[in-house]
PyMOL Python script that loads the backbone (N, CA, C, O; Angstrom):
from pymol import cmd

cmd.read_pdbstr("""\
ATOM      1  N   MET A   1       0.832  -1.187   0.000  1.00  0.00           N
ATOM      2  CA  MET A   1       0.000   0.000   0.000  1.00  0.00           C
ATOM      3  C   MET A   1       0.877   1.252   0.000  1.00  0.00           C
ATOM      4  O   MET A   1       1.996   1.253   0.514  1.00  0.00           O
ATOM      5  N   PHE A   2       0.339   2.305  -0.587  1.00  0.00           N
ATOM      6  CA  PHE A   2       1.110   3.518  -0.775  1.00  0.00           C
ATOM      7  C   PHE A   2       0.306   4.714  -0.297  1.00  0.00           C
ATOM      8  O   PHE A   2      -0.924   4.663  -0.270  1.00  0.00           O
ATOM      9  N   SER A   3       0.977   5.780   0.076  1.00  0.00           N
ATOM     10  CA  SER A   3       0.275   6.958   0.593  1.00  0.00           C
ATOM     11  C   SER A   3       0.169   8.059  -0.460  1.00  0.00           C
ATOM     12  O   SER A   3       0.989   8.147  -1.373  1.00  0.00           O
ATOM     13  N   VAL A   4      -0.854   8.891  -0.313  1.00  0.00           N
ATOM     14  CA  VAL A   4      -1.025  10.024  -1.217  1.00  0.00           C
ATOM     15  C   VAL A   4       0.165  10.981  -1.111  1.00  0.00           C
ATOM     16  O   VAL A   4       0.574  11.574  -2.109  1.00  0.00           O
ATOM     17  N   ASP A   5       0.715  11.132   0.086  1.00  0.00           N
ATOM     18  CA  ASP A   5       1.857  12.032   0.267  1.00  0.00           C
ATOM     19  C   ASP A   5       3.081  11.564  -0.515  1.00  0.00           C
ATOM     20  O   ASP A   5       3.802  12.380  -1.089  1.00  0.00           O
ATOM     21  N   LYS A   6       3.315  10.257  -0.539  1.00  0.00           N
ATOM     22  CA  LYS A   6       4.472   9.721  -1.253  1.00  0.00           C
ATOM     23  C   LYS A   6       4.300   9.882  -2.755  1.00  0.00           C
ATOM     24  O   LYS A   6       5.256  10.213  -3.456  1.00  0.00           O
ATOM     25  N   ILE A   7       3.094   9.652  -3.255  1.00  0.00           N
ATOM     26  CA  ILE A   7       2.836   9.843  -4.689  1.00  0.00           C
ATOM     27  C   ILE A   7       3.059  11.295  -5.072  1.00  0.00           C
ATOM     28  O   ILE A   7       3.715  11.582  -6.074  1.00  0.00           O
ATOM     29  N   LYS A   8       2.519  12.213  -4.280  1.00  0.00           N
ATOM     30  CA  LYS A   8       2.701  13.646  -4.530  1.00  0.00           C
ATOM     31  C   LYS A   8       4.182  13.996  -4.568  1.00  0.00           C
ATOM     32  O   LYS A   8       4.640  14.707  -5.463  1.00  0.00           O
ATOM     33  N   GLU A   9       4.918  13.496  -3.600  1.00  0.00           N
ATOM     34  CA  GLU A   9       6.357  13.767  -3.519  1.00  0.00           C
ATOM     35  C   GLU A   9       7.098  13.234  -4.749  1.00  0.00           C
ATOM     36  O   GLU A   9       7.915  13.949  -5.330  1.00  0.00           O
ATOM     37  N   LEU A  10       6.828  12.008  -5.147  1.00  0.00           N
ATOM     38  CA  LEU A  10       7.512  11.413  -6.301  1.00  0.00           C
ATOM     39  C   LEU A  10       7.220  12.173  -7.593  1.00  0.00           C
ATOM     40  O   LEU A  10       8.123  12.420  -8.392  1.00  0.00           O
ATOM     41  N   VAL A  11       5.956  12.541  -7.791  1.00  0.00           N
ATOM     42  CA  VAL A  11       5.588  13.262  -9.015  1.00  0.00           C
ATOM     43  C   VAL A  11       6.236  14.641  -9.040  1.00  0.00           C
ATOM     44  O   VAL A  11       6.772  15.060 -10.066  1.00  0.00           O
ATOM     45  N   GLU A  12       6.189  15.344  -7.917  1.00  0.00           N
ATOM     46  CA  GLU A  12       6.754  16.693  -7.881  1.00  0.00           C
ATOM     47  C   GLU A  12       8.280  16.679  -7.969  1.00  0.00           C
ATOM     48  O   GLU A  12       8.871  17.641  -8.460  1.00  0.00           O
ATOM     49  N   GLN A  13       8.921  15.624  -7.510  1.00  0.00           N
ATOM     50  CA  GLN A  13      10.371  15.486  -7.687  1.00  0.00           C
ATOM     51  C   GLN A  13      10.707  15.121  -9.126  1.00  0.00           C
ATOM     52  O   GLN A  13      11.673  15.627  -9.695  1.00  0.00           O
ATOM     53  N   GLY A  14       9.893  14.231  -9.712  1.00  0.00           N
ATOM     54  CA  GLY A  14      10.147  13.767 -11.076  1.00  0.00           C
ATOM     55  C   GLY A  14       9.816  14.790 -12.139  1.00  0.00           C
ATOM     56  O   GLY A  14      10.366  14.743 -13.239  1.00  0.00           O
ATOM     57  N   LEU A  15       8.925  15.713 -11.825  1.00  0.00           N
ATOM     58  CA  LEU A  15       8.537  16.787 -12.740  1.00  0.00           C
ATOM     59  C   LEU A  15       8.726  18.118 -12.014  1.00  0.00           C
ATOM     60  O   LEU A  15       7.762  18.679 -11.494  1.00  0.00           O
ATOM     61  N   PRO A  16       9.952  18.626 -11.975  1.00  0.00           N
ATOM     62  CA  PRO A  16      10.223  19.861 -11.227  1.00  0.00           C
ATOM     63  C   PRO A  16       9.275  21.000 -11.612  1.00  0.00           C
ATOM     64  O   PRO A  16       9.034  21.263 -12.790  1.00  0.00           O
ATOM     65  N   GLY A  17       8.754  21.655 -10.597  1.00  0.00           N
ATOM     66  CA  GLY A  17       7.821  22.754 -10.797  1.00  0.00           C
ATOM     67  C   GLY A  17       6.371  22.313 -10.884  1.00  0.00           C
ATOM     68  O   GLY A  17       5.472  23.152 -10.936  1.00  0.00           O
ATOM     69  N   ALA A  18       6.131  21.017 -10.899  1.00  0.00           N
ATOM     70  CA  ALA A  18       4.763  20.497 -11.002  1.00  0.00           C
ATOM     71  C   ALA A  18       4.040  20.635  -9.666  1.00  0.00           C
ATOM     72  O   ALA A  18       4.656  20.678  -8.601  1.00  0.00           O
ATOM     73  N   GLN A  19       2.724  20.703  -9.759  1.00  0.00           N
ATOM     74  CA  GLN A  19       1.855  20.675  -8.582  1.00  0.00           C
ATOM     75  C   GLN A  19       0.972  19.445  -8.721  1.00  0.00           C
ATOM     76  O   GLN A  19       0.218  19.322  -9.686  1.00  0.00           O
ATOM     77  N   ALA A  20       1.064  18.546  -7.771  1.00  0.00           N
ATOM     78  CA  ALA A  20       0.277  17.318  -7.816  1.00  0.00           C
ATOM     79  C   ALA A  20      -0.767  17.321  -6.711  1.00  0.00           C
ATOM     80  O   ALA A  20      -0.496  17.718  -5.578  1.00  0.00           O
ATOM     81  N   THR A  21      -1.961  16.873  -7.061  1.00  0.00           N
ATOM     82  CA  THR A  21      -3.038  16.684  -6.102  1.00  0.00           C
ATOM     83  C   THR A  21      -3.450  15.223  -6.209  1.00  0.00           C
ATOM     84  O   THR A  21      -3.792  14.743  -7.290  1.00  0.00           O
ATOM     85  N   VAL A  22      -3.416  14.523  -5.083  1.00  0.00           N
ATOM     86  CA  VAL A  22      -3.680  13.085  -5.082  1.00  0.00           C
ATOM     87  C   VAL A  22      -4.848  12.787  -4.148  1.00  0.00           C
ATOM     88  O   VAL A  22      -4.971  13.370  -3.071  1.00  0.00           O
ATOM     89  N   ARG A  23      -5.705  11.861  -4.591  1.00  0.00           N
ATOM     90  CA  ARG A  23      -6.830  11.435  -3.765  1.00  0.00           C
ATOM     91  C   ARG A  23      -6.907   9.912  -3.786  1.00  0.00           C
ATOM     92  O   ARG A  23      -6.882   9.293  -4.850  1.00  0.00           O
ATOM     93  N   ASP A  24      -7.000   9.323  -2.613  1.00  0.00           N
ATOM     94  CA  ASP A  24      -7.218   7.882  -2.469  1.00  0.00           C
ATOM     95  C   ASP A  24      -8.700   7.646  -2.724  1.00  0.00           C
ATOM     96  O   ASP A  24      -9.533   8.101  -1.939  1.00  0.00           O
ATOM     97  N   THR A  25      -9.049   6.952  -3.796  1.00  0.00           N
ATOM     98  CA  THR A  25     -10.451   6.829  -4.192  1.00  0.00           C
ATOM     99  C   THR A  25     -11.214   5.726  -3.469  1.00  0.00           C
ATOM    100  O   THR A  25     -12.444   5.706  -3.504  1.00  0.00           O
ATOM    101  N   THR A  26     -10.506   4.808  -2.813  1.00  0.00           N
ATOM    102  CA  THR A  26     -11.191   3.683  -2.175  1.00  0.00           C
ATOM    103  C   THR A  26     -10.903   3.560  -0.687  1.00  0.00           C
ATOM    104  O   THR A  26     -11.558   2.785   0.010  1.00  0.00           O
ATOM    105  N   GLY A  27      -9.927   4.316  -0.193  1.00  0.00           N
ATOM    106  CA  GLY A  27      -9.536   4.202   1.204  1.00  0.00           C
ATOM    107  C   GLY A  27      -8.614   3.033   1.480  1.00  0.00           C
ATOM    108  O   GLY A  27      -8.352   2.697   2.635  1.00  0.00           O
ATOM    109  N   THR A  28      -8.121   2.411   0.412  1.00  0.00           N
ATOM    110  CA  THR A  28      -7.251   1.241   0.571  1.00  0.00           C
ATOM    111  C   THR A  28      -5.793   1.521   0.229  1.00  0.00           C
ATOM    112  O   THR A  28      -4.961   0.614   0.256  1.00  0.00           O
ATOM    113  N   ASN A  29      -5.480   2.774  -0.094  1.00  0.00           N
ATOM    114  CA  ASN A  29      -4.115   3.176  -0.449  1.00  0.00           C
ATOM    115  C   ASN A  29      -3.528   2.410  -1.624  1.00  0.00           C
ATOM    116  O   ASN A  29      -2.329   2.131  -1.645  1.00  0.00           O
ATOM    117  N   ASP A  30      -4.369   2.063  -2.613  1.00  0.00           N
ATOM    118  CA  ASP A  30      -3.838   1.464  -3.834  1.00  0.00           C
ATOM    119  C   ASP A  30      -4.605   1.888  -5.094  1.00  0.00           C
ATOM    120  O   ASP A  30      -4.223   1.513  -6.203  1.00  0.00           O
ATOM    121  N   HIS A  31      -5.683   2.666  -4.931  1.00  0.00           N
ATOM    122  CA  HIS A  31      -6.440   3.226  -6.049  1.00  0.00           C
ATOM    123  C   HIS A  31      -6.475   4.748  -5.868  1.00  0.00           C
ATOM    124  O   HIS A  31      -6.937   5.252  -4.844  1.00  0.00           O
ATOM    125  N   PHE A  32      -5.976   5.471  -6.884  1.00  0.00           N
ATOM    126  CA  PHE A  32      -5.797   6.916  -6.714  1.00  0.00           C
ATOM    127  C   PHE A  32      -6.284   7.703  -7.921  1.00  0.00           C
ATOM    128  O   PHE A  32      -6.304   7.209  -9.048  1.00  0.00           O
ATOM    129  N   GLU A  33      -6.677   8.948  -7.649  1.00  0.00           N
ATOM    130  CA  GLU A  33      -6.884   9.971  -8.670  1.00  0.00           C
ATOM    131  C   GLU A  33      -5.744  10.960  -8.504  1.00  0.00           C
ATOM    132  O   GLU A  33      -5.416  11.362  -7.387  1.00  0.00           O
ATOM    133  N   LEU A  34      -5.149  11.344  -9.605  1.00  0.00           N
ATOM    134  CA  LEU A  34      -3.996  12.234  -9.566  1.00  0.00           C
ATOM    135  C   LEU A  34      -4.171  13.329 -10.603  1.00  0.00           C
ATOM    136  O   LEU A  34      -4.351  13.055 -11.790  1.00  0.00           O
ATOM    137  N   GLN A  35      -4.118  14.567 -10.144  1.00  0.00           N
ATOM    138  CA  GLN A  35      -4.084  15.708 -11.066  1.00  0.00           C
ATOM    139  C   GLN A  35      -2.699  16.319 -10.978  1.00  0.00           C
ATOM    140  O   GLN A  35      -2.185  16.579  -9.890  1.00  0.00           O
ATOM    141  N   VAL A  36      -2.107  16.543 -12.135  1.00  0.00           N
ATOM    142  CA  VAL A  36      -0.778  17.146 -12.176  1.00  0.00           C
ATOM    143  C   VAL A  36      -0.844  18.384 -13.064  1.00  0.00           C
ATOM    144  O   VAL A  36      -1.272  18.321 -14.217  1.00  0.00           O
ATOM    145  N   ILE A  37      -0.415  19.496 -12.509  1.00  0.00           N
ATOM    146  CA  ILE A  37      -0.305  20.750 -13.248  1.00  0.00           C
ATOM    147  C   ILE A  37       1.184  21.005 -13.444  1.00  0.00           C
ATOM    148  O   ILE A  37       1.932  21.131 -12.474  1.00  0.00           O
ATOM    149  N   ALA A  38       1.612  21.081 -14.706  1.00  0.00           N
ATOM    150  CA  ALA A  38       3.044  21.257 -14.974  1.00  0.00           C
ATOM    151  C   ALA A  38       3.267  21.997 -16.280  1.00  0.00           C
ATOM    152  O   ALA A  38       2.635  21.696 -17.293  1.00  0.00           O
ATOM    153  N   SER A  39       4.160  22.957 -16.251  1.00  0.00           N
ATOM    154  CA  SER A  39       4.514  23.658 -17.485  1.00  0.00           C
ATOM    155  C   SER A  39       5.262  22.723 -18.436  1.00  0.00           C
ATOM    156  O   SER A  39       5.311  22.983 -19.638  1.00  0.00           O
ATOM    157  N   ALA A  40       5.840  21.647 -17.919  1.00  0.00           N
ATOM    158  CA  ALA A  40       6.536  20.663 -18.753  1.00  0.00           C
ATOM    159  C   ALA A  40       5.581  19.976 -19.729  1.00  0.00           C
ATOM    160  O   ALA A  40       6.036  19.350 -20.686  1.00  0.00           O
ATOM    161  N   PHE A  41       4.273  20.079 -19.510  1.00  0.00           N
ATOM    162  CA  PHE A  41       3.281  19.468 -20.391  1.00  0.00           C
ATOM    163  C   PHE A  41       2.990  20.316 -21.628  1.00  0.00           C
ATOM    164  O   PHE A  41       2.322  19.852 -22.551  1.00  0.00           O
ATOM    165  N   GLU A  42       3.485  21.553 -21.655  1.00  0.00           N
ATOM    166  CA  GLU A  42       3.248  22.445 -22.798  1.00  0.00           C
ATOM    167  C   GLU A  42       3.671  21.750 -24.092  1.00  0.00           C
ATOM    168  O   GLU A  42       4.775  21.213 -24.185  1.00  0.00           O
ATOM    169  N   GLY A  43       2.780  21.765 -25.091  1.00  0.00           N
ATOM    170  CA  GLY A  43       3.093  21.220 -26.404  1.00  0.00           C
ATOM    171  C   GLY A  43       3.061  19.703 -26.484  1.00  0.00           C
ATOM    172  O   GLY A  43       3.404  19.137 -27.521  1.00  0.00           O
ATOM    173  N   LYS A  44       2.659  19.037 -25.415  1.00  0.00           N
ATOM    174  CA  LYS A  44       2.615  17.578 -25.397  1.00  0.00           C
ATOM    175  C   LYS A  44       1.167  17.100 -25.346  1.00  0.00           C
ATOM    176  O   LYS A  44       0.309  17.743 -24.742  1.00  0.00           O
ATOM    177  N   GLY A  45       0.914  15.975 -25.980  1.00  0.00           N
ATOM    178  CA  GLY A  45      -0.413  15.382 -25.978  1.00  0.00           C
ATOM    179  C   GLY A  45      -0.646  14.567 -24.716  1.00  0.00           C
ATOM    180  O   GLY A  45       0.272  14.375 -23.918  1.00  0.00           O
ATOM    181  N   PRO A  46      -1.878  14.084 -24.535  1.00  0.00           N
ATOM    182  CA  PRO A  46      -2.221  13.340 -23.325  1.00  0.00           C
ATOM    183  C   PRO A  46      -1.351  12.106 -23.078  1.00  0.00           C
ATOM    184  O   PRO A  46      -0.940  11.865 -21.944  1.00  0.00           O
ATOM    185  N   ILE A  47      -1.071  11.337 -24.103  1.00  0.00           N
ATOM    186  CA  ILE A  47      -0.274  10.114 -23.909  1.00  0.00           C
ATOM    187  C   ILE A  47       1.128  10.462 -23.446  1.00  0.00           C
ATOM    188  O   ILE A  47       1.656   9.825 -22.534  1.00  0.00           O
ATOM    189  N   GLU A  48       1.732  11.456 -24.058  1.00  0.00           N
ATOM    190  CA  GLU A  48       3.083  11.875 -23.662  1.00  0.00           C
ATOM    191  C   GLU A  48       3.096  12.401 -22.221  1.00  0.00           C
ATOM    192  O   GLU A  48       4.029  12.131 -21.465  1.00  0.00           O
ATOM    193  N   ARG A  49       2.072  13.141 -21.854  1.00  0.00           N
ATOM    194  CA  ARG A  49       1.965  13.671 -20.490  1.00  0.00           C
ATOM    195  C   ARG A  49       1.854  12.525 -19.482  1.00  0.00           C
ATOM    196  O   ARG A  49       2.518  12.529 -18.445  1.00  0.00           O
ATOM    197  N   HIS A  50       1.010  11.551 -19.801  1.00  0.00           N
ATOM    198  CA  HIS A  50       0.823  10.414 -18.897  1.00  0.00           C
ATOM    199  C   HIS A  50       2.120   9.623 -18.757  1.00  0.00           C
ATOM    200  O   HIS A  50       2.453   9.167 -17.663  1.00  0.00           O
ATOM    201  N   ARG A  51       2.844   9.460 -19.844  1.00  0.00           N
ATOM    202  CA  ARG A  51       4.129   8.758 -19.787  1.00  0.00           C
ATOM    203  C   ARG A  51       5.107   9.480 -18.864  1.00  0.00           C
ATOM    204  O   ARG A  51       5.887   8.841 -18.158  1.00  0.00           O
ATOM    205  N   MET A  52       5.065  10.795 -18.869  1.00  0.00           N
ATOM    206  CA  MET A  52       5.946  11.570 -17.992  1.00  0.00           C
ATOM    207  C   MET A  52       5.622  11.297 -16.521  1.00  0.00           C
ATOM    208  O   MET A  52       6.521  11.152 -15.693  1.00  0.00           O
ATOM    209  N   VAL A  53       4.329  11.228 -16.211  1.00  0.00           N
ATOM    210  CA  VAL A  53       3.907  10.950 -14.832  1.00  0.00           C
ATOM    211  C   VAL A  53       4.291   9.523 -14.448  1.00  0.00           C
ATOM    212  O   VAL A  53       4.817   9.286 -13.361  1.00  0.00           O
ATOM    213  N   TYR A  54       4.025   8.570 -15.352  1.00  0.00           N
ATOM    214  CA  TYR A  54       4.392   7.176 -15.075  1.00  0.00           C
ATOM    215  C   TYR A  54       5.897   7.035 -14.854  1.00  0.00           C
ATOM    216  O   TYR A  54       6.328   6.251 -14.009  1.00  0.00           O
ATOM    217  N   ALA A  55       6.692   7.783 -15.606  1.00  0.00           N
ATOM    218  CA  ALA A  55       8.147   7.741 -15.435  1.00  0.00           C
ATOM    219  C   ALA A  55       8.537   8.234 -14.047  1.00  0.00           C
ATOM    220  O   ALA A  55       9.458   7.699 -13.429  1.00  0.00           O
ATOM    221  N   ALA A  56       7.835   9.254 -13.559  1.00  0.00           N
ATOM    222  CA  ALA A  56       8.126   9.785 -12.219  1.00  0.00           C
ATOM    223  C   ALA A  56       7.766   8.767 -11.136  1.00  0.00           C
ATOM    224  O   ALA A  56       8.416   8.712 -10.092  1.00  0.00           O
ATOM    225  N   LEU A  57       6.733   7.965 -11.385  1.00  0.00           N
ATOM    226  CA  LEU A  57       6.291   6.981 -10.396  1.00  0.00           C
ATOM    227  C   LEU A  57       7.014   5.643 -10.524  1.00  0.00           C
ATOM    228  O   LEU A  57       7.015   4.839  -9.592  1.00  0.00           O
ATOM    229  N   GLY A  58       7.626   5.412 -11.682  1.00  0.00           N
ATOM    230  CA  GLY A  58       8.412   4.202 -11.877  1.00  0.00           C
ATOM    231  C   GLY A  58       7.613   2.919 -11.733  1.00  0.00           C
ATOM    232  O   GLY A  58       6.469   2.825 -12.179  1.00  0.00           O
ATOM    233  N   ALA A  59       8.229   1.943 -11.107  1.00  0.00           N
ATOM    234  CA  ALA A  59       7.667   0.590 -10.990  1.00  0.00           C
ATOM    235  C   ALA A  59       6.487   0.506 -10.016  1.00  0.00           C
ATOM    236  O   ALA A  59       5.888  -0.559  -9.868  1.00  0.00           O
ATOM    237  N   LEU A  60       6.154   1.601  -9.361  1.00  0.00           N
ATOM    238  CA  LEU A  60       5.037   1.572  -8.409  1.00  0.00           C
ATOM    239  C   LEU A  60       3.699   1.336  -9.091  1.00  0.00           C
ATOM    240  O   LEU A  60       2.801   0.714  -8.523  1.00  0.00           O
ATOM    241  N   VAL A  61       3.571   1.846 -10.335  1.00  0.00           N
ATOM    242  CA  VAL A  61       2.328   1.672 -11.073  1.00  0.00           C
ATOM    243  C   VAL A  61       2.220   0.198 -11.464  1.00  0.00           C
ATOM    244  O   VAL A  61       3.106  -0.356 -12.115  1.00  0.00           O
ATOM    245  N   GLY A  62       1.134  -0.410 -11.058  1.00  0.00           N
ATOM    246  CA  GLY A  62       0.937  -1.829 -11.312  1.00  0.00           C
ATOM    247  C   GLY A  62       1.420  -2.700 -10.171  1.00  0.00           C
ATOM    248  O   GLY A  62       1.145  -3.900 -10.138  1.00  0.00           O
ATOM    249  N   ALA A  63       2.133  -2.105  -9.245  1.00  0.00           N
ATOM    250  CA  ALA A  63       2.597  -2.839  -8.059  1.00  0.00           C
ATOM    251  C   ALA A  63       1.849  -2.268  -6.855  1.00  0.00           C
ATOM    252  O   ALA A  63       0.718  -2.671  -6.583  1.00  0.00           O
ATOM    253  N   GLU A  64       2.468  -1.334  -6.134  1.00  0.00           N
ATOM    254  CA  GLU A  64       1.794  -0.713  -4.990  1.00  0.00           C
ATOM    255  C   GLU A  64       0.591   0.121  -5.399  1.00  0.00           C
ATOM    256  O   GLU A  64      -0.385   0.223  -4.655  1.00  0.00           O
ATOM    257  N   ILE A  65       0.664   0.716  -6.583  1.00  0.00           N
ATOM    258  CA  ILE A  65      -0.447   1.505  -7.114  1.00  0.00           C
ATOM    259  C   ILE A  65      -1.194   0.613  -8.099  1.00  0.00           C
ATOM    260  O   ILE A  65      -0.710   0.366  -9.204  1.00  0.00           O
ATOM    261  N   HIS A  66      -2.355   0.136  -7.709  1.00  0.00           N
ATOM    262  CA  HIS A  66      -3.114  -0.792  -8.549  1.00  0.00           C
ATOM    263  C   HIS A  66      -3.927  -0.077  -9.616  1.00  0.00           C
ATOM    264  O   HIS A  66      -4.084  -0.592 -10.723  1.00  0.00           O
ATOM    265  N   ALA A  67      -4.443   1.095  -9.298  1.00  0.00           N
ATOM    266  CA  ALA A  67      -5.248   1.847 -10.254  1.00  0.00           C
ATOM    267  C   ALA A  67      -4.941   3.328 -10.103  1.00  0.00           C
ATOM    268  O   ALA A  67      -4.824   3.846  -8.992  1.00  0.00           O
ATOM    269  N   LEU A  68      -4.812   4.003 -11.248  1.00  0.00           N
ATOM    270  CA  LEU A  68      -4.450   5.417 -11.241  1.00  0.00           C
ATOM    271  C   LEU A  68      -5.226   6.137 -12.329  1.00  0.00           C
ATOM    272  O   LEU A  68      -5.096   5.821 -13.512  1.00  0.00           O
ATOM    273  N   SER A  69      -6.036   7.108 -11.921  1.00  0.00           N
ATOM    274  CA  SER A  69      -6.751   7.969 -12.848  1.00  0.00           C
ATOM    275  C   SER A  69      -5.974   9.280 -12.931  1.00  0.00           C
ATOM    276  O   SER A  69      -5.718   9.918 -11.910  1.00  0.00           O
ATOM    277  N   LEU A  70      -5.600   9.680 -14.142  1.00  0.00           N
ATOM    278  CA  LEU A  70      -4.761  10.864 -14.317  1.00  0.00           C
ATOM    279  C   LEU A  70      -5.489  12.008 -15.004  1.00  0.00           C
ATOM    280  O   LEU A  70      -6.272  11.804 -15.931  1.00  0.00           O
ATOM    281  N   ARG A  71      -5.214  13.202 -14.533  1.00  0.00           N
ATOM    282  CA  ARG A  71      -5.589  14.437 -15.225  1.00  0.00           C
ATOM    283  C   ARG A  71      -4.312  15.255 -15.289  1.00  0.00           C
ATOM    284  O   ARG A  71      -3.773  15.654 -14.256  1.00  0.00           O
ATOM    285  N   THR A  72      -3.830  15.506 -16.491  1.00  0.00           N
ATOM    286  CA  THR A  72      -2.573  16.233 -16.670  1.00  0.00           C
ATOM    287  C   THR A  72      -2.848  17.505 -17.461  1.00  0.00           C
ATOM    288  O   THR A  72      -3.355  17.449 -18.581  1.00  0.00           O
ATOM    289  N   VAL A  73      -2.513  18.649 -16.875  1.00  0.00           N
ATOM    290  CA  VAL A  73      -2.798  19.938 -17.502  1.00  0.00           C
ATOM    291  C   VAL A  73      -1.621  20.898 -17.325  1.00  0.00           C
ATOM    292  O   VAL A  73      -0.805  20.759 -16.414  1.00  0.00           O
ATOM    293  N   THR A  74      -1.569  21.860 -18.217  1.00  0.00           N
ATOM    294  CA  THR A  74      -0.589  22.941 -18.085  1.00  0.00           C
ATOM    295  C   THR A  74      -1.178  23.976 -17.134  1.00  0.00           C
ATOM    296  O   THR A  74      -2.375  23.943 -16.851  1.00  0.00           O
ATOM    297  N   PRO A  75      -0.347  24.899 -16.635  1.00  0.00           N
ATOM    298  CA  PRO A  75      -0.891  25.962 -15.782  1.00  0.00           C
ATOM    299  C   PRO A  75      -1.995  26.760 -16.481  1.00  0.00           C
ATOM    300  O   PRO A  75      -2.982  27.126 -15.842  1.00  0.00           O
ATOM    301  N   ALA A  76      -1.849  27.033 -17.771  1.00  0.00           N
ATOM    302  CA  ALA A  76      -2.881  27.774 -18.504  1.00  0.00           C
ATOM    303  C   ALA A  76      -4.180  26.979 -18.587  1.00  0.00           C
ATOM    304  O   ALA A  76      -5.265  27.544 -18.443  1.00  0.00           O
ATOM    305  N   GLU A  77      -4.076  25.689 -18.815  1.00  0.00           N
ATOM    306  CA  GLU A  77      -5.266  24.835 -18.893  1.00  0.00           C
ATOM    307  C   GLU A  77      -5.955  24.718 -17.527  1.00  0.00           C
ATOM    308  O   GLU A  77      -7.165  24.503 -17.446  1.00  0.00           O
ATOM    309  N   ALA A  78      -5.178  24.860 -16.477  1.00  0.00           N
ATOM    310  CA  ALA A  78      -5.728  24.764 -15.111  1.00  0.00           C
ATOM    311  C   ALA A  78      -6.325  26.081 -14.639  1.00  0.00           C
ATOM    312  O   ALA A  78      -6.834  26.175 -13.522  1.00  0.00           O
ATOM    313  N   GLY A  79      -6.262  27.092 -15.490  1.00  0.00           N
ATOM    314  CA  GLY A  79      -6.840  28.388 -15.121  1.00  0.00           C
ATOM    315  C   GLY A  79      -5.811  29.351 -14.568  1.00  0.00           C
ATOM    316  O   GLY A  79      -6.130  30.219 -13.755  1.00  0.00           O
ATOM    317  N   GLY A  80      -4.568  29.191 -15.015  1.00  0.00           N
ATOM    318  CA  GLY A  80      -3.538  30.136 -14.620  1.00  0.00           C
ATOM    319  C   GLY A  80      -2.851  29.828 -13.310  1.00  0.00           C
ATOM    320  O   GLY A  80      -2.149  30.684 -12.772  1.00  0.00           O
ATOM    321  N   LYS A  81      -3.031  28.630 -12.781  1.00  0.00           N
ATOM    322  CA  LYS A  81      -2.385  28.273 -11.515  1.00  0.00           C
ATOM    323  C   LYS A  81      -0.895  28.156 -11.699  1.00  0.00           C
ATOM    324  O   LYS A  81      -0.176  27.862 -10.744  1.00  0.00           O
TER     325      LYS A  81
END
""", "prot")
cmd.dss("prot")
cmd.show_as("cartoon", "prot")
cmd.util.cbc("prot")
cmd.orient("prot")
């Protein structure tokens, strides 16, 4: 099982300048919703953005993290955040 704090930390370390918001969707610490706001997503499509997040999380996806719903946006897409 994994914590929302650890996921947030890994994503924000792996994507410098990113802001991650994580929610445990089942209360079991293995199914999560993750929103990532990052300027690094500029000019990239959804698949490329998701790959960047998966790279930051490494082998945890499919192991400790059983299910992950992603929303990846640029600061402009997030409303200027």
